[in-house]
DSSP file (Angstrom, degrees, kcal/mol; ACC not computed):
  #  RESIDUE AA STRUCTURE BP1 BP2  ACC     N-H-->O    O-->H-N    N-H-->O    O-->H-N    TCO  KAPPA ALPHA  PHI   PSI    X-CA   Y-CA   Z-CA
    1    1 A M              0   0    0      0, 0.0     2,-0.2     0, 0.0     0, 0.0   0.000 360.0 360.0 360.0 135.7   95.7   33.7  -12.3
    2    2 A Q        -     0   0    0      1,-0.1     2,-0.1     4,-0.1     0, 0.0  -0.539 360.0-136.4 -83.1 144.3   96.0   30.2  -13.8
    3    3 A N     >  -     0   0    0     -2,-0.2     4,-2.2     1,-0.1     5,-0.2  -0.364  37.6 -91.3 -86.7 178.9   94.9   27.1  -12.1
    4    4 A E  H  > S+     0   0    0      1,-0.2     4,-1.9     2,-0.2     5,-0.1   0.885 125.2  49.5 -61.4 -41.8   96.9   23.9  -12.1
    5    5 A R  H  > S+     0   0    0      2,-0.2     4,-2.3     1,-0.2    -1,-0.2   0.892 109.8  51.2 -65.9 -39.9   95.4   22.5  -15.3
    6    6 A Q  H  > S+     0   0    0      1,-0.2     4,-2.4     2,-0.2    -1,-0.2   0.896 109.2  51.0 -64.6 -39.9   95.9   25.7  -17.2
    7    7 A R  H  X S+     0   0    0     -4,-2.2     4,-2.4     2,-0.2    -1,-0.2   0.875 109.3  51.6 -64.0 -36.5   99.5   25.8  -16.2
    8    8 A E  H  X S+     0   0    0     -4,-1.9     4,-2.4     2,-0.2    -2,-0.2   0.909 109.0  49.7 -67.2 -41.9   99.9   22.2  -17.4
    9    9 A V  H  X S+     0   0    0     -4,-2.3     4,-2.6     1,-0.2    -2,-0.2   0.942 112.4  48.4 -59.6 -47.1   98.4   23.0  -20.8
   10   10 A E  H  X S+     0   0    0     -4,-2.4     4,-2.6     1,-0.2    -2,-0.2   0.912 110.7  50.2 -60.8 -43.6  100.7   26.0  -21.1
   11   11 A A  H  X S+     0   0    0     -4,-2.4     4,-2.1     1,-0.2    -1,-0.2   0.911 112.0  47.8 -62.7 -42.4  103.8   23.9  -20.2
   12   12 A R  H  X S+     0   0    0     -4,-2.4     4,-2.6     2,-0.2    -1,-0.2   0.910 111.5  51.1 -64.0 -42.3  102.8   21.2  -22.8
   13   13 A L  H  X S+     0   0    0     -4,-2.6     4,-2.7     1,-0.2    -2,-0.2   0.929 110.8  47.3 -61.3 -46.4  102.3   23.9  -25.4
   14   14 A L  H  X S+     0   0    0     -4,-2.6     4,-2.3     1,-0.2    -1,-0.2   0.895 112.3  50.1 -64.3 -39.4  105.7   25.5  -24.8
   15   15 A A  H  X S+     0   0    0     -4,-2.1     4,-2.6    -5,-0.2     5,-0.2   0.922 113.0  46.0 -64.9 -43.5  107.4   22.1  -24.9
   16   16 A M  H  X>S+     0   0    0     -4,-2.6     4,-2.9     2,-0.2     5,-0.8   0.908 111.8  51.8 -65.7 -40.8  105.7   21.1  -28.2
   17   17 A A  I  X>S+     0   0    0     -4,-2.7     4,-1.2    -5,-0.2     5,-0.5   0.910 113.2  44.8 -62.5 -41.8  106.5   24.5  -29.7
   18   18 A D  I  X5S+     0   0    0     -4,-2.3     4,-1.2    -5,-0.2    -2,-0.2   0.930 120.1  39.9 -67.4 -45.0  110.1   24.2  -28.8
   19   19 A A  I  X5S+     0   0    0     -4,-2.6     4,-1.3    -5,-0.2    -2,-0.2   0.966 127.2  30.0 -71.2 -53.4  110.5   20.6  -29.9
   20   20 A L  I  X5S+     0   0    0     -4,-2.9     4,-1.0    -5,-0.2    -3,-0.2   0.901 122.9  47.9 -77.3 -41.7  108.4   20.7  -33.1
   21   21 A G  I  XXS+     0   0    0     -4,-1.2     5,-3.5    -5,-0.8     4,-0.6   0.888 108.8  56.0 -64.9 -38.1  109.0   24.3  -34.1
   22   22 A G  H ><<S+     0   0    0     -4,-1.2     3,-0.9    -5,-0.5    -1,-0.2   0.876 102.6  54.9 -61.4 -38.4  112.7   23.8  -33.5
   23   23 A K  H 3<5S+     0   0    0     -4,-1.3    -1,-0.2     1,-0.2    -2,-0.2   0.792 113.1  43.6 -64.2 -26.9  112.8   20.9  -36.0
   24   24 A L  H 3<5S-     0   0    0     -4,-1.0    -1,-0.2    -3,-0.5    -2,-0.2   0.450 117.4-111.2 -96.7  -2.6  111.3   23.3  -38.5
   25   25 A G  T <<5S+     0   0    0     -3,-0.9     2,-0.4    -4,-0.6    -3,-0.2   0.770  74.4 134.4  77.2  25.9  113.5   26.2  -37.7
   26   26 A L      < -     0   0    0     -5,-3.5    -1,-0.3    -6,-0.1    -2,-0.2  -0.868  51.0-135.6-110.1 141.1  110.5   28.2  -36.2
   27   27 A D     >  -     0   0    0     -2,-0.4     4,-2.7    -3,-0.1     5,-0.2  -0.360  40.8 -93.5 -79.6 174.4  110.4   30.1  -33.0
   28   28 A R  H  > S+     0   0    0      1,-0.2     4,-2.5     2,-0.2     5,-0.2   0.913 124.4  52.8 -56.5 -45.7  107.4   29.7  -30.7
   29   29 A R  H  4 S+     0   0    0      1,-0.2     4,-0.4     2,-0.2    -1,-0.2   0.925 113.1  42.7 -58.6 -47.6  105.6   32.7  -32.2
   30   30 A R  H >4 S+     0   0    0      1,-0.2     3,-1.0     2,-0.2     4,-0.2   0.888 111.4  55.9 -67.6 -39.4  105.9   31.4  -35.8
   31   31 A F  H >< S+     0   0    0     -4,-2.7     3,-1.7     1,-0.3     6,-0.8   0.927 106.1  50.3 -58.6 -45.4  105.1   27.8  -34.8
   32   32 A F  T 3< S+     0   0    0     -4,-2.5    -1,-0.3     1,-0.3    -2,-0.2   0.574 101.2  64.4 -73.3  -7.2  101.8   28.9  -33.2
   33   33 A Q  T <  S+     0   0    0     -3,-1.0    -1,-0.3    -4,-0.4     2,-0.2   0.447  94.1  79.0 -89.3  -1.5  100.9   30.9  -36.4
   34   34 A T  S <> S-     0   0    0     -3,-1.7     4,-1.6    -4,-0.2     3,-0.2  -0.589  93.2-111.8-101.8 165.9  100.8   27.6  -38.4
   35   35 A A  H  > S+     0   0    0      1,-0.2     4,-2.6     2,-0.2     5,-0.2   0.846 119.7  59.5 -61.4 -33.7   98.1   24.9  -38.6
   36   36 A A  H  > S+     0   0    0      1,-0.2     4,-2.5     2,-0.2    -1,-0.2   0.884 102.6  51.8 -63.0 -38.5  100.5   22.7  -36.7
   37   37 A G  H  > S+     0   0    0     -6,-0.8     4,-1.8     2,-0.2    -1,-0.2   0.889 110.0  48.6 -64.7 -39.6  100.6   25.1  -33.8
   38   38 A M  H  X S+     0   0    0     -4,-1.6     4,-2.0     2,-0.2    -2,-0.2   0.919 111.6  49.2 -66.4 -43.3   96.8   25.1  -33.7
   39   39 A A  H  X S+     0   0    0     -4,-2.6     4,-2.4     1,-0.2    -2,-0.2   0.901 108.7  53.5 -62.5 -40.6   96.7   21.3  -33.8
   40   40 A A  H  X S+     0   0    0     -4,-2.5     4,-2.6     1,-0.2    -1,-0.2   0.881 106.5  53.4 -61.0 -38.1   99.3   21.2  -31.0
   41   41 A S  H  X S+     0   0    0     -4,-1.8     4,-2.2     2,-0.2    -1,-0.2   0.921 109.0  48.1 -62.3 -44.1   97.1   23.5  -28.9
   42   42 A F  H  X S+     0   0    0     -4,-2.0     4,-2.5     2,-0.2    11,-0.3   0.901 111.4  50.8 -63.1 -40.7   94.1   21.1  -29.4
   43   43 A V  H  X S+     0   0    0     -4,-2.4     4,-2.5     2,-0.2    -2,-0.2   0.936 109.8  49.2 -62.9 -46.9   96.3   18.1  -28.4
   44   44 A A  H  X S+     0   0    0     -4,-2.6     4,-1.8     1,-0.2     5,-0.2   0.904 112.5  47.8 -60.8 -42.0   97.6   19.8  -25.2
   45   45 A I  H  X S+     0   0    0     -4,-2.2     4,-3.1     1,-0.2     5,-0.4   0.915 111.4  51.1 -65.3 -42.3   94.0   20.7  -24.2
   46   46 A N  H  X S+     0   0    0     -4,-2.5     4,-1.8     1,-0.2    -2,-0.2   0.901 108.4  52.0 -60.8 -41.6   92.8   17.1  -24.9
   47   47 A V  H  < S+     0   0    0     -4,-2.5    -1,-0.2     1,-0.2    -2,-0.2   0.904 119.9  33.5 -62.7 -42.0   95.6   15.6  -22.8
   48   48 A V  H  < S+     0   0    0     -4,-1.8    -2,-0.2    -5,-0.2    -1,-0.2   0.902 131.6  27.2 -83.2 -43.6   94.8   17.8  -19.8
   49   49 A Y  H  < S-     0   0    0     -4,-3.1    -3,-0.2     1,-0.3    -2,-0.2   0.488 111.6-103.4-102.0  -4.3   91.0   18.2  -20.0
   50   50 A G     <  -     0   0    0     -4,-1.8     2,-1.0    -5,-0.4    -1,-0.3  -0.355  66.2 -30.2  99.6 172.0   90.0   15.0  -21.8
   51   51 A R  S    S+     0   0    0      1,-0.2     3,-0.1    -2,-0.1    -5,-0.1  -0.476  73.1 139.1 -71.2  99.7   88.9   14.6  -25.4
   52   52 A L        +     0   0    0     -2,-1.0     2,-0.3   -10,-0.2    -1,-0.2   0.664  62.6  48.2-107.4 -29.6   87.3   17.8  -26.4
   53   53 A F  S    S-     0   0    0    -11,-0.3     2,-1.4    -3,-0.2    -1,-0.2  -0.885  81.0-121.4-119.0 146.2   88.7   18.2  -29.9
   54   54 A E        +     0   0    0     -2,-0.3     2,-0.3    -3,-0.1   -11,-0.1  -0.692  64.0 128.4 -86.0  89.4   88.9   15.8  -32.8
   55   55 A V        -     0   0    0     -2,-1.4     2,-0.4   -13,-0.1    -2,-0.1  -0.995  44.8-144.0-146.0 143.4   92.7   15.7  -33.3
   56   56 A S        -     0   0    0     -2,-0.3   -13,-0.1     1,-0.1    -2,-0.0  -0.856  12.3-163.8-113.6 144.2   95.1   12.8  -33.5
   57   57 A T  S    S+     0   0    0     -2,-0.4    30,-0.7     1,-0.1    -1,-0.1   0.494  78.9  81.3 -96.6  -6.4   98.7   12.6  -32.3
   58   58 A A  S    S-     0   0    0      1,-0.2    -1,-0.1    28,-0.1    -2,-0.0   0.959 113.5  -0.5 -67.9 -53.1   99.5    9.5  -34.4
   59   59 A T  S    S-     0   0    0     27,-0.1    -1,-0.2     2,-0.0    27,-0.1  -0.540  79.2-178.3-138.8  70.9  100.2   11.2  -37.8
   60   60 A P        -     0   0    0      0, 0.0    23,-0.8     0, 0.0     2,-0.7  -0.312  30.5-118.3 -68.9 154.6   99.8   14.9  -37.5
   61   61 A A  E     +A   82   0A   0     21,-0.2    21,-0.2    23,-0.1   -22,-0.1  -0.851  38.9 179.5 -94.2 114.3  100.3   17.1  -40.6
   62   62 A W  E     -A   81   0A   0     19,-0.9    19,-1.6    -2,-0.7     2,-0.1  -0.839  36.0 -96.4-113.6 151.8  103.2   19.4  -40.0
   63   63 A P  E     -A   80   0A   0      0, 0.0     3,-0.0     0, 0.0   -29,-0.0  -0.426  25.2-143.1 -65.1 139.7  104.6   22.0  -42.4
   64   64 A R  S    S+     0   0    0     15,-0.7     2,-0.3    -2,-0.1    14,-0.0   0.847  79.9  15.4 -73.1 -34.6  107.6   20.7  -44.3
   65   65 A S  S    S-     0   0    0     14,-0.3    14,-0.1     1,-0.1     3,-0.1  -0.843  96.3 -75.0-135.4 171.6  109.4   24.0  -44.2
   66   66 A A        -     0   0    0     -2,-0.3    -1,-0.1   -42,-0.2    -2,-0.1  -0.278  60.2 -91.8 -64.8 151.3  109.3   27.3  -42.4
   67   67 A P        -     0   0    0      0, 0.0     2,-0.4     0, 0.0    11,-0.2  -0.273  42.1-144.4 -61.1 151.3  106.5   29.8  -43.4
   68   68 A T  E     -B   77   0B   0      9,-1.4     9,-1.6    -3,-0.1     2,-0.5  -0.905   9.5-123.2-120.4 149.6  107.4   32.2  -46.1
   69   69 A R  E     -B   76   0B   0     -2,-0.4     7,-0.2     7,-0.2     5,-0.1  -0.795  28.4-126.7 -92.8 126.3  106.3   35.8  -46.5
   70   70 A S        -     0   0    0      5,-1.0    -1,-0.0    -2,-0.5     0, 0.0  -0.414   8.8-134.3 -69.2 144.9  104.5   36.6  -49.7
   71   71 A R  S    S+     0   0    0      1,-0.2    -1,-0.1    -2,-0.1     3,-0.1   0.805 107.7  37.8 -69.4 -28.4  106.0   39.5  -51.7
   72   72 A T  S    S+     0   0    0      1,-0.2     2,-0.4     2,-0.0    -1,-0.2   0.588 120.9  45.9 -98.3 -11.9  102.5   40.9  -52.3
   73   73 A N        -     0   0    0      2,-0.1    -3,-0.4     1,-0.1    -1,-0.2  -0.998  65.0-150.6-135.1 133.0  101.1   40.1  -48.9
   74   74 A S        +     0   0    0     -2,-0.4     2,-0.1    -5,-0.1    -1,-0.1   0.504  68.1 102.4 -82.9  -2.2  102.7   40.7  -45.6
   75   75 A S  S    S-     0   0    0      1,-0.1    -5,-1.0    -6,-0.0     2,-0.3  -0.469  75.4-115.8 -80.8 155.0  101.0   37.8  -43.9
   76   76 A W  E     -B   69   0B   0     -7,-0.2     2,-0.4    -2,-0.1    -7,-0.2  -0.689  30.6-167.1 -88.9 140.2  102.8   34.5  -43.2
   77   77 A T  E     -B   68   0B   0     -9,-1.6    -9,-1.4    -2,-0.3     2,-0.4  -0.936   7.9-173.9-126.5 152.3  101.6   31.4  -45.0
   78   78 A C        -     0   0    0     -2,-0.4   -43,-0.2   -11,-0.2   -12,-0.1  -0.977  14.7-149.7-146.6 130.3  102.4   27.8  -44.4
   79   79 A I        -     0   0    0     -2,-0.4   -15,-0.7   -14,-0.1   -14,-0.3  -0.886  22.6-138.7-102.9 111.3  101.3   24.8  -46.5
   80   80 A P  E     -A   63   0A   0      0, 0.0     2,-0.3     0, 0.0   -18,-0.1  -0.449  23.6-177.9 -71.7 140.4  101.0   21.7  -44.3
   81   81 A T  E     -A   62   0A   0    -19,-1.6   -19,-0.9    -2,-0.1     2,-0.3  -0.919  33.3 -94.8-130.8 160.0  102.3   18.5  -45.7
   82   82 A S  E     +A   61   0A   0     -2,-0.3     2,-0.3   -21,-0.2   -21,-0.2  -0.546  51.9 155.7 -77.3 136.8  102.2   15.0  -44.2
   83   83 A C        -     0   0    0    -23,-0.8     2,-0.2    -2,-0.3   -19,-0.0  -0.921  51.8-101.1-150.0 175.9  105.3   13.8  -42.3
   84   84 A A        +     0   0    0     -2,-0.3     2,-0.2   -25,-0.1   -23,-0.1  -0.109  64.7 139.2 -98.3  36.7  106.1   11.3  -39.6
   85   85 A A        -     0   0    0    -25,-0.4     2,-0.3    -2,-0.2    -2,-0.1  -0.530  31.5-164.7 -78.4 146.3  106.3   13.6  -36.6
   86   86 A T        -     0   0    0     -2,-0.2     2,-0.4   -27,-0.1   -28,-0.1  -0.960  17.4-120.7-129.6 151.9  104.8   12.5  -33.3
   87   87 A L        -     0   0    0    -30,-0.7     2,-0.5    -2,-0.3   -30,-0.0  -0.730  18.1-132.9 -93.5 136.6  103.9   14.5  -30.2
   88   88 A A              0   0    0     -2,-0.4   -72,-0.0     1,-0.1   -73,-0.0  -0.747 360.0 360.0 -84.5 129.9  105.5   13.7  -26.9
   89   89 A S              0   0    0     -2,-0.5    -1,-0.1   -42,-0.0   -77,-0.0   0.461 360.0 360.0 -95.4 360.0  102.9   13.6  -24.2
């Protein structure tokens, strides 16, 4: 069972995945498979629990396009590029 802080982290994560992933044409699952999804997780944890991870919300690096599946490899890859996205807290 989750405590109140854990529920808040989860709610923030889902909101960021919907907002940022939606802009990229990614569903939640695909968004969290990217470096941007990992960074969003660190940001959400920092907001709720205090600064635990060295991550910035000012100019995060988000993938420019949706991840693509390699023809020779079934794993998804995403190349992060700099863009002007900001996280809503």
